[in-house]
PyMOL Python script that loads the backbone (N, CA, C, O; Angstrom):
from pymol import cmd

cmd.read_pdbstr("""\
ATOM      1  N   UNK A   1     -24.348 183.683 157.776  1.00  0.00           N
ATOM      2  CA  UNK A   1     -23.079 183.341 158.392  1.00  0.00           C
ATOM      3  C   UNK A   1     -23.152 183.638 159.882  1.00  0.00           C
ATOM      4  O   UNK A   1     -23.632 184.699 160.280  1.00  0.00           O
ATOM      5  N   UNK A   2     -22.691 182.730 160.691  1.00  0.00           N
ATOM      6  CA  UNK A   2     -22.783 182.873 162.133  1.00  0.00           C
ATOM      7  C   UNK A   2     -21.671 183.768 162.665  1.00  0.00           C
ATOM      8  O   UNK A   2     -20.500 183.606 162.322  1.00  0.00           O
ATOM      9  N   UNK A   3     -22.063 184.708 163.503  1.00  0.00           N
ATOM     10  CA  UNK A   3     -21.107 185.564 164.198  1.00  0.00           C
ATOM     11  C   UNK A   3     -20.739 184.829 165.475  1.00  0.00           C
ATOM     12  O   UNK A   3     -21.628 184.426 166.226  1.00  0.00           O
ATOM     13  N   UNK A   4     -19.458 184.645 165.740  1.00  0.00           N
ATOM     14  CA  UNK A   4     -18.999 183.799 166.842  1.00  0.00           C
ATOM     15  C   UNK A   4     -19.561 184.173 168.206  1.00  0.00           C
ATOM     16  O   UNK A   4     -19.935 183.285 168.971  1.00  0.00           O
ATOM     17  N   UNK A   5     -19.634 185.456 168.533  1.00  0.00           N
ATOM     18  CA  UNK A   5     -20.031 185.858 169.875  1.00  0.00           C
ATOM     19  C   UNK A   5     -21.475 186.323 169.977  1.00  0.00           C
ATOM     20  O   UNK A   5     -21.866 186.879 171.003  1.00  0.00           O
ATOM     21  N   UNK A   6     -22.270 186.111 168.947  1.00  0.00           N
ATOM     22  CA  UNK A   6     -23.651 186.560 168.950  1.00  0.00           C
ATOM     23  C   UNK A   6     -24.506 185.586 169.756  1.00  0.00           C
ATOM     24  O   UNK A   6     -24.476 184.383 169.493  1.00  0.00           O
ATOM     25  N   UNK A   7     -25.273 186.085 170.738  1.00  0.00           N
ATOM     26  CA  UNK A   7     -26.178 185.196 171.472  1.00  0.00           C
ATOM     27  C   UNK A   7     -27.154 184.523 170.494  1.00  0.00           C
ATOM     28  O   UNK A   7     -27.500 185.094 169.459  1.00  0.00           O
ATOM     29  N   UNK A   8     -27.582 183.331 170.829  1.00  0.00           N
ATOM     30  CA  UNK A   8     -28.435 182.535 169.939  1.00  0.00           C
ATOM     31  C   UNK A   8     -29.674 183.306 169.480  1.00  0.00           C
ATOM     32  O   UNK A   8     -30.063 183.206 168.317  1.00  0.00           O
ATOM     33  N   UNK A   9     -30.290 184.065 170.369  1.00  0.00           N
ATOM     34  CA  UNK A   9     -31.509 184.793 169.996  1.00  0.00           C
ATOM     35  C   UNK A   9     -31.213 185.847 168.929  1.00  0.00           C
ATOM     36  O   UNK A   9     -32.023 186.063 168.028  1.00  0.00           O
ATOM     37  N   UNK A  10     -30.054 186.505 169.029  1.00  0.00           N
ATOM     38  CA  UNK A  10     -29.686 187.499 168.013  1.00  0.00           C
ATOM     39  C   UNK A  10     -29.294 186.823 166.707  1.00  0.00           C
ATOM     40  O   UNK A  10     -29.576 187.348 165.630  1.00  0.00           O
ATOM     41  N   UNK A  11     -28.646 185.667 166.789  1.00  0.00           N
ATOM     42  CA  UNK A  11     -28.310 184.915 165.581  1.00  0.00           C
ATOM     43  C   UNK A  11     -29.585 184.488 164.868  1.00  0.00           C
ATOM     44  O   UNK A  11     -29.653 184.512 163.640  1.00  0.00           O
ATOM     45  N   UNK A  12     -30.600 184.097 165.642  1.00  0.00           N
ATOM     46  CA  UNK A  12     -31.892 183.714 165.068  1.00  0.00           C
ATOM     47  C   UNK A  12     -32.507 184.892 164.313  1.00  0.00           C
ATOM     48  O   UNK A  12     -32.977 184.736 163.186  1.00  0.00           O
ATOM     49  N   UNK A  13     -32.500 186.067 164.938  1.00  0.00           N
ATOM     50  CA  UNK A  13     -33.056 187.264 164.301  1.00  0.00           C
ATOM     51  C   UNK A  13     -32.293 187.581 163.023  1.00  0.00           C
ATOM     52  O   UNK A  13     -32.895 187.886 161.993  1.00  0.00           O
ATOM     53  N   UNK A  14     -30.984 187.511 163.088  1.00  0.00           N
ATOM     54  CA  UNK A  14     -30.140 187.814 161.924  1.00  0.00           C
ATOM     55  C   UNK A  14     -30.409 186.834 160.787  1.00  0.00           C
ATOM     56  O   UNK A  14     -30.585 187.255 159.644  1.00  0.00           O
ATOM     57  N   UNK A  15     -30.442 185.542 161.077  1.00  0.00           N
ATOM     58  CA  UNK A  15     -30.638 184.523 160.051  1.00  0.00           C
ATOM     59  C   UNK A  15     -32.050 184.561 159.460  1.00  0.00           C
ATOM     60  O   UNK A  15     -32.230 184.304 158.270  1.00  0.00           O
ATOM     61  N   UNK A  16     -33.047 184.881 160.285  1.00  0.00           N
ATOM     62  CA  UNK A  16     -34.435 184.885 159.821  1.00  0.00           C
ATOM     63  C   UNK A  16     -34.692 185.999 158.806  1.00  0.00           C
ATOM     64  O   UNK A  16     -35.459 185.809 157.862  1.00  0.00           O
ATOM     65  N   UNK A  17     -34.066 187.142 158.989  1.00  0.00           N
ATOM     66  CA  UNK A  17     -34.202 188.288 158.088  1.00  0.00           C
ATOM     67  C   UNK A  17     -35.649 188.700 157.848  1.00  0.00           C
ATOM     68  O   UNK A  17     -35.963 189.227 156.782  1.00  0.00           O
ATOM     69  N   UNK A  18     -36.534 188.473 158.810  1.00  0.00           N
ATOM     70  CA  UNK A  18     -37.941 188.848 158.642  1.00  0.00           C
ATOM     71  C   UNK A  18     -38.432 189.817 159.718  1.00  0.00           C
ATOM     72  O   UNK A  18     -39.557 190.309 159.639  1.00  0.00           O
ATOM     73  N   UNK A  19     -37.621 190.087 160.695  1.00  0.00           N
ATOM     74  CA  UNK A  19     -38.050 190.937 161.799  1.00  0.00           C
ATOM     75  C   UNK A  19     -37.826 192.408 161.479  1.00  0.00           C
ATOM     76  O   UNK A  19     -36.799 192.780 160.910  1.00  0.00           O
ATOM     77  N   UNK A  20     -38.792 193.239 161.847  1.00  0.00           N
ATOM     78  CA  UNK A  20     -38.641 194.682 161.734  1.00  0.00           C
ATOM     79  C   UNK A  20     -37.936 195.136 163.009  1.00  0.00           C
ATOM     80  O   UNK A  20     -38.563 195.288 164.057  1.00  0.00           O
ATOM     81  N   UNK A  21     -36.643 195.347 162.907  1.00  0.00           N
ATOM     82  CA  UNK A  21     -35.839 195.646 164.092  1.00  0.00           C
ATOM     83  C   UNK A  21     -36.242 196.953 164.754  1.00  0.00           C
ATOM     84  O   UNK A  21     -36.185 197.065 165.978  1.00  0.00           O
ATOM     85  N   UNK A  22     -36.648 197.938 163.973  1.00  0.00           N
ATOM     86  CA  UNK A  22     -37.047 199.212 164.581  1.00  0.00           C
ATOM     87  C   UNK A  22     -38.337 199.056 165.385  1.00  0.00           C
ATOM     88  O   UNK A  22     -38.502 199.705 166.417  1.00  0.00           O
ATOM     89  N   UNK A  23     -39.252 198.200 164.921  1.00  0.00           N
ATOM     90  CA  UNK A  23     -40.482 197.957 165.695  1.00  0.00           C
ATOM     91  C   UNK A  23     -40.175 197.167 166.962  1.00  0.00           C
ATOM     92  O   UNK A  23     -40.756 197.433 168.014  1.00  0.00           O
ATOM     93  N   UNK A  24     -39.267 196.201 166.869  1.00  0.00           N
ATOM     94  CA  UNK A  24     -38.865 195.471 168.073  1.00  0.00           C
ATOM     95  C   UNK A  24     -38.217 196.423 169.077  1.00  0.00           C
ATOM     96  O   UNK A  24     -38.518 196.369 170.270  1.00  0.00           O
ATOM     97  N   UNK A  25     -37.324 197.298 168.595  1.00  0.00           N
ATOM     98  CA  UNK A  25     -36.721 198.306 169.479  1.00  0.00           C
ATOM     99  C   UNK A  25     -37.807 199.104 170.186  1.00  0.00           C
ATOM    100  O   UNK A  25     -37.763 199.294 171.401  1.00  0.00           O
ATOM    101  N   UNK A  26     -38.782 199.567 169.413  1.00  0.00           N
ATOM    102  CA  UNK A  26     -39.861 200.394 169.962  1.00  0.00           C
ATOM    103  C   UNK A  26     -40.664 199.638 171.024  1.00  0.00           C
ATOM    104  O   UNK A  26     -40.881 200.155 172.120  1.00  0.00           O
ATOM    105  N   UNK A  27     -41.101 198.431 170.707  1.00  0.00           N
ATOM    106  CA  UNK A  27     -41.949 197.665 171.630  1.00  0.00           C
ATOM    107  C   UNK A  27     -41.202 197.204 172.881  1.00  0.00           C
ATOM    108  O   UNK A  27     -41.814 196.970 173.924  1.00  0.00           O
ATOM    109  N   UNK A  28     -39.894 197.076 172.775  1.00  0.00           N
ATOM    110  CA  UNK A  28     -39.089 196.676 173.931  1.00  0.00           C
ATOM    111  C   UNK A  28     -38.515 197.878 174.676  1.00  0.00           C
ATOM    112  O   UNK A  28     -37.796 197.719 175.662  1.00  0.00           O
ATOM    113  N   UNK A  29     -38.838 199.086 174.199  1.00  0.00           N
ATOM    114  CA  UNK A  29     -38.350 200.342 174.797  1.00  0.00           C
ATOM    115  C   UNK A  29     -36.826 200.429 174.762  1.00  0.00           C
ATOM    116  O   UNK A  29     -36.198 200.932 175.694  1.00  0.00           O
ATOM    117  N   UNK A  30     -36.242 199.929 173.667  1.00  0.00           N
ATOM    118  CA  UNK A  30     -34.801 200.042 173.452  1.00  0.00           C
ATOM    119  C   UNK A  30     -34.537 201.333 172.684  1.00  0.00           C
ATOM    120  O   UNK A  30     -35.392 201.774 171.916  1.00  0.00           O
ATOM    121  N   UNK A  31     -33.387 201.940 172.874  1.00  0.00           N
ATOM    122  CA  UNK A  31     -33.029 203.098 172.046  1.00  0.00           C
ATOM    123  C   UNK A  31     -33.020 202.708 170.563  1.00  0.00           C
ATOM    124  O   UNK A  31     -32.697 201.575 170.209  1.00  0.00           O
ATOM    125  N   UNK A  32     -33.375 203.652 169.719  1.00  0.00           N
ATOM    126  CA  UNK A  32     -33.437 203.420 168.278  1.00  0.00           C
ATOM    127  C   UNK A  32     -32.105 202.852 167.759  1.00  0.00           C
ATOM    128  O   UNK A  32     -31.034 203.380 168.057  1.00  0.00           O
ATOM    129  N   UNK A  33     -32.196 201.778 166.986  1.00  0.00           N
ATOM    130  CA  UNK A  33     -31.013 201.174 166.380  1.00  0.00           C
ATOM    131  C   UNK A  33     -30.303 200.135 167.231  1.00  0.00           C
ATOM    132  O   UNK A  33     -29.302 199.563 166.799  1.00  0.00           O
ATOM    133  N   UNK A  34     -30.806 199.881 168.435  1.00  0.00           N
ATOM    134  CA  UNK A  34     -30.145 198.951 169.353  1.00  0.00           C
ATOM    135  C   UNK A  34     -30.022 197.551 168.764  1.00  0.00           C
ATOM    136  O   UNK A  34     -28.931 196.980 168.742  1.00  0.00           O
ATOM    137  N   UNK A  35     -31.132 196.997 168.288  1.00  0.00           N
ATOM    138  CA  UNK A  35     -31.094 195.627 167.766  1.00  0.00           C
ATOM    139  C   UNK A  35     -30.305 195.535 166.467  1.00  0.00           C
ATOM    140  O   UNK A  35     -29.611 194.545 166.232  1.00  0.00           O
ATOM    141  N   UNK A  36     -30.402 196.537 165.639  1.00  0.00           N
ATOM    142  CA  UNK A  36     -29.632 196.546 164.397  1.00  0.00           C
ATOM    143  C   UNK A  36     -28.138 196.484 164.688  1.00  0.00           C
ATOM    144  O   UNK A  36     -27.407 195.729 164.046  1.00  0.00           O
ATOM    145  N   UNK A  37     -27.690 197.270 165.645  1.00  0.00           N
ATOM    146  CA  UNK A  37     -26.273 197.271 166.025  1.00  0.00           C
ATOM    147  C   UNK A  37     -25.873 195.932 166.642  1.00  0.00           C
ATOM    148  O   UNK A  37     -24.783 195.422 166.382  1.00  0.00           O
ATOM    149  N   UNK A  38     -26.762 195.367 167.460  1.00  0.00           N
ATOM    150  CA  UNK A  38     -26.458 194.100 168.126  1.00  0.00           C
ATOM    151  C   UNK A  38     -26.387 192.948 167.124  1.00  0.00           C
ATOM    152  O   UNK A  38     -25.490 192.108 167.204  1.00  0.00           O
ATOM    153  N   UNK A  39     -27.326 192.908 166.188  1.00  0.00           N
ATOM    154  CA  UNK A  39     -27.366 191.836 165.193  1.00  0.00           C
ATOM    155  C   UNK A  39     -26.154 191.898 164.265  1.00  0.00           C
ATOM    156  O   UNK A  39     -25.650 190.866 163.823  1.00  0.00           O
ATOM    157  N   UNK A  40     -25.694 193.104 163.977  1.00  0.00           N
ATOM    158  CA  UNK A  40     -24.526 193.251 163.097  1.00  0.00           C
ATOM    159  C   UNK A  40     -23.217 193.025 163.849  1.00  0.00           C
ATOM    160  O   UNK A  40     -22.146 193.023 163.243  1.00  0.00           O
ATOM    161  N   UNK A  41     -23.300 192.835 165.164  1.00  0.00           N
ATOM    162  CA  UNK A  41     -22.109 192.597 165.968  1.00  0.00           C
ATOM    163  C   UNK A  41     -21.421 193.870 166.413  1.00  0.00           C
ATOM    164  O   UNK A  41     -20.329 193.825 166.979  1.00  0.00           O
ATOM    165  N   UNK A  42     -22.057 195.014 166.160  1.00  0.00           N
ATOM    166  CA  UNK A  42     -21.449 196.298 166.501  1.00  0.00           C
ATOM    167  C   UNK A  42     -21.488 196.650 167.970  1.00  0.00           C
ATOM    168  O   UNK A  42     -20.546 197.248 168.489  1.00  0.00           O
ATOM    169  N   UNK A  43     -22.562 196.290 168.648  1.00  0.00           N
ATOM    170  CA  UNK A  43     -22.701 196.612 170.069  1.00  0.00           C
ATOM    171  C   UNK A  43     -23.523 195.523 170.739  1.00  0.00           C
ATOM    172  O   UNK A  43     -24.588 195.150 170.248  1.00  0.00           O
ATOM    173  N   UNK A  44     -23.032 195.020 171.849  1.00  0.00           N
ATOM    174  CA  UNK A  44     -23.725 193.954 172.572  1.00  0.00           C
ATOM    175  C   UNK A  44     -24.939 194.493 173.311  1.00  0.00           C
ATOM    176  O   UNK A  44     -24.993 195.664 173.686  1.00  0.00           O
ATOM    177  N   UNK A  45     -25.911 193.611 173.509  1.00  0.00           N
ATOM    178  CA  UNK A  45     -27.053 193.950 174.349  1.00  0.00           C
ATOM    179  C   UNK A  45     -26.687 193.707 175.802  1.00  0.00           C
ATOM    180  O   UNK A  45     -25.868 192.841 176.111  1.00  0.00           O
ATOM    181  N   UNK A  46     -27.297 194.474 176.687  1.00  0.00           N
ATOM    182  CA  UNK A  46     -27.106 194.239 178.118  1.00  0.00           C
ATOM    183  C   UNK A  46     -27.866 192.971 178.502  1.00  0.00           C
ATOM    184  O   UNK A  46     -28.712 192.493 177.747  1.00  0.00           O
ATOM    185  N   UNK A  47     -27.562 192.437 179.667  1.00  0.00           N
ATOM    186  CA  UNK A  47     -28.284 191.253 180.155  1.00  0.00           C
ATOM    187  C   UNK A  47     -29.774 191.549 180.266  1.00  0.00           C
ATOM    188  O   UNK A  47     -30.602 190.693 179.956  1.00  0.00           O
ATOM    189  N   UNK A  48     -30.121 192.759 180.707  1.00  0.00           N
ATOM    190  CA  UNK A  48     -31.522 193.151 180.840  1.00  0.00           C
ATOM    191  C   UNK A  48     -32.210 193.194 179.470  1.00  0.00           C
ATOM    192  O   UNK A  48     -33.359 192.771 179.341  1.00  0.00           O
ATOM    193  N   UNK A  49     -31.521 193.698 178.461  1.00  0.00           N
ATOM    194  CA  UNK A  49     -32.095 193.749 177.118  1.00  0.00           C
ATOM    195  C   UNK A  49     -32.284 192.346 176.549  1.00  0.00           C
ATOM    196  O   UNK A  49     -33.307 192.067 175.924  1.00  0.00           O
ATOM    197  N   UNK A  50     -31.322 191.472 176.755  1.00  0.00           N
ATOM    198  CA  UNK A  50     -31.458 190.070 176.312  1.00  0.00           C
ATOM    199  C   UNK A  50     -32.650 189.433 177.019  1.00  0.00           C
ATOM    200  O   UNK A  50     -33.424 188.702 176.401  1.00  0.00           O
ATOM    201  N   UNK A  51     -32.796 189.707 178.302  1.00  0.00           N
ATOM    202  CA  UNK A  51     -33.904 189.164 179.081  1.00  0.00           C
ATOM    203  C   UNK A  51     -35.251 189.640 178.533  1.00  0.00           C
ATOM    204  O   UNK A  51     -36.181 188.843 178.405  1.00  0.00           O
ATOM    205  N   UNK A  52     -35.364 190.925 178.210  1.00  0.00           N
ATOM    206  CA  UNK A  52     -36.606 191.471 177.646  1.00  0.00           C
ATOM    207  C   UNK A  52     -36.916 190.833 176.294  1.00  0.00           C
ATOM    208  O   UNK A  52     -38.061 190.472 176.021  1.00  0.00           O
ATOM    209  N   UNK A  53     -35.905 190.699 175.459  1.00  0.00           N
ATOM    210  CA  UNK A  53     -36.080 190.107 174.139  1.00  0.00           C
ATOM    211  C   UNK A  53     -36.495 188.638 174.260  1.00  0.00           C
ATOM    212  O   UNK A  53     -37.380 188.177 173.540  1.00  0.00           O
ATOM    213  N   UNK A  54     -35.864 187.923 175.156  1.00  0.00           N
ATOM    214  CA  UNK A  54     -36.203 186.521 175.401  1.00  0.00           C
ATOM    215  C   UNK A  54     -37.635 186.394 175.902  1.00  0.00           C
ATOM    216  O   UNK A  54     -38.374 185.513 175.462  1.00  0.00           O
ATOM    217  N   UNK A  55     -38.030 187.276 176.825  1.00  0.00           N
ATOM    218  CA  UNK A  55     -39.396 187.260 177.351  1.00  0.00           C
ATOM    219  C   UNK A  55     -40.394 187.458 176.218  1.00  0.00           C
ATOM    220  O   UNK A  55     -41.390 186.739 176.137  1.00  0.00           O
ATOM    221  N   UNK A  56     -40.135 188.429 175.343  1.00  0.00           N
ATOM    222  CA  UNK A  56     -41.049 188.708 174.234  1.00  0.00           C
ATOM    223  C   UNK A  56     -41.168 187.502 173.307  1.00  0.00           C
ATOM    224  O   UNK A  56     -42.277 187.120 172.934  1.00  0.00           O
ATOM    225  N   UNK A  57     -40.052 186.902 172.936  1.00  0.00           N
ATOM    226  CA  UNK A  57     -40.094 185.741 172.052  1.00  0.00           C
ATOM    227  C   UNK A  57     -40.856 184.594 172.709  1.00  0.00           C
ATOM    228  O   UNK A  57     -41.656 183.928 172.051  1.00  0.00           O
ATOM    229  N   UNK A  58     -40.618 184.357 173.990  1.00  0.00           N
ATOM    230  CA  UNK A  58     -41.337 183.295 174.699  1.00  0.00           C
ATOM    231  C   UNK A  58     -42.830 183.595 174.757  1.00  0.00           C
ATOM    232  O   UNK A  58     -43.648 182.695 174.569  1.00  0.00           O
ATOM    233  N   UNK A  59     -43.195 184.852 175.015  1.00  0.00           N
ATOM    234  CA  UNK A  59     -44.605 185.245 175.085  1.00  0.00           C
ATOM    235  C   UNK A  59     -45.302 185.050 173.740  1.00  0.00           C
ATOM    236  O   UNK A  59     -46.488 184.722 173.692  1.00  0.00           O
ATOM    237  N   UNK A  60     -44.568 185.251 172.655  1.00  0.00           N
ATOM    238  CA  UNK A  60     -45.131 185.092 171.311  1.00  0.00           C
ATOM    239  C   UNK A  60     -45.029 183.661 170.790  1.00  0.00           C
ATOM    240  O   UNK A  60     -45.539 183.353 169.712  1.00  0.00           O
ATOM    241  N   UNK A  61     -44.374 182.789 171.550  1.00  0.00           N
ATOM    242  CA  UNK A  61     -44.228 181.394 171.142  1.00  0.00           C
ATOM    243  C   UNK A  61     -43.187 181.184 170.051  1.00  0.00           C
ATOM    244  O   UNK A  61     -43.253 180.206 169.306  1.00  0.00           O
ATOM    245  N   UNK A  62     -42.228 182.098 169.955  1.00  0.00           N
ATOM    246  CA  UNK A  62     -41.153 181.973 168.964  1.00  0.00           C
ATOM    247  C   UNK A  62     -40.033 181.145 169.581  1.00  0.00           C
ATOM    248  O   UNK A  62     -39.399 181.568 170.548  1.00  0.00           O
ATOM    249  N   UNK A  63     -39.792 179.965 169.017  1.00  0.00           N
ATOM    250  CA  UNK A  63     -38.801 179.044 169.575  1.00  0.00           C
ATOM    251  C   UNK A  63     -37.457 179.235 168.883  1.00  0.00           C
ATOM    252  O   UNK A  63     -37.085 178.461 168.000  1.00  0.00           O
ATOM    253  N   UNK A  64     -36.742 180.258 169.288  1.00  0.00           N
ATOM    254  CA  UNK A  64     -35.440 180.552 168.685  1.00  0.00           C
ATOM    255  C   UNK A  64     -34.384 179.530 169.091  1.00  0.00           C
ATOM    256  O   UNK A  64     -33.369 179.393 168.407  1.00  0.00           O
ATOM    257  N   UNK A  65     -34.602 178.808 170.195  1.00  0.00           N
ATOM    258  CA  UNK A  65     -33.593 177.867 170.682  1.00  0.00           C
ATOM    259  C   UNK A  65     -33.483 176.633 169.798  1.00  0.00           C
ATOM    260  O   UNK A  65     -32.453 175.957 169.798  1.00  0.00           O
ATOM    261  N   UNK A  66     -34.530 176.337 169.049  1.00  0.00           N
ATOM    262  CA  UNK A  66     -34.499 175.183 168.148  1.00  0.00           C
ATOM    263  C   UNK A  66     -33.812 175.530 166.830  1.00  0.00           C
ATOM    264  O   UNK A  66     -33.612 174.664 165.978  1.00  0.00           O
ATOM    265  N   UNK A  67     -33.458 176.784 166.672  1.00  0.00           N
ATOM    266  CA  UNK A  67     -32.842 177.279 165.438  1.00  0.00           C
ATOM    267  C   UNK A  67     -31.429 176.736 165.292  1.00  0.00           C
ATOM    268  O   UNK A  67     -30.602 176.854 166.197  1.00  0.00           O
ATOM    269  N   UNK A  68     -31.170 176.141 164.138  1.00  0.00           N
ATOM    270  CA  UNK A  68     -29.809 175.689 163.820  1.00  0.00           C
ATOM    271  C   UNK A  68     -29.125 176.804 163.040  1.00  0.00           C
ATOM    272  O   UNK A  68     -29.555 177.126 161.932  1.00  0.00           O
ATOM    273  N   UNK A  69     -28.074 177.400 163.590  1.00  0.00           N
ATOM    274  CA  UNK A  69     -27.397 178.502 162.900  1.00  0.00           C
ATOM    275  C   UNK A  69     -26.926 178.104 161.510  1.00  0.00           C
ATOM    276  O   UNK A  69     -26.452 176.989 161.292  1.00  0.00           O
ATOM    277  N   UNK A  70     -27.065 179.037 160.573  1.00  0.00           N
ATOM    278  CA  UNK A  70     -26.592 178.809 159.208  1.00  0.00           C
ATOM    279  C   UNK A  70     -25.103 179.077 159.156  1.00  0.00           C
ATOM    280  O   UNK A  70     -24.603 179.992 159.810  1.00  0.00           O
ATOM    281  N   UNK A  71     -24.400 178.278 158.377  1.00  0.00           N
ATOM    282  CA  UNK A  71     -22.945 178.462 158.252  1.00  0.00           C
ATOM    283  C   UNK A  71     -22.618 178.990 156.892  1.00  0.00           C
ATOM    284  O   UNK A  71     -21.449 179.216 156.582  1.00  0.00           O
TER     285      UNK A  71
END
""", "prot")
cmd.dss("prot")
cmd.show_as("cartoon", "prot")
cmd.util.cbc("prot")
cmd.orient("prot")
């Protein structure tokens, strides 16, 4: 189910249900639980955090922008 205010990259992570959020937090140097809270809609990511996450996905060739949100 799509969360109305979730950025597309976080919606992709939420819908995919395959990412280890704690490892992503670690590799992006985010505080523990940051992505879990963001994906659940509990706390937004800063612009800098979104930028880091976007950079990582682009570097890995993960095309989250082509993702059609599930309803």
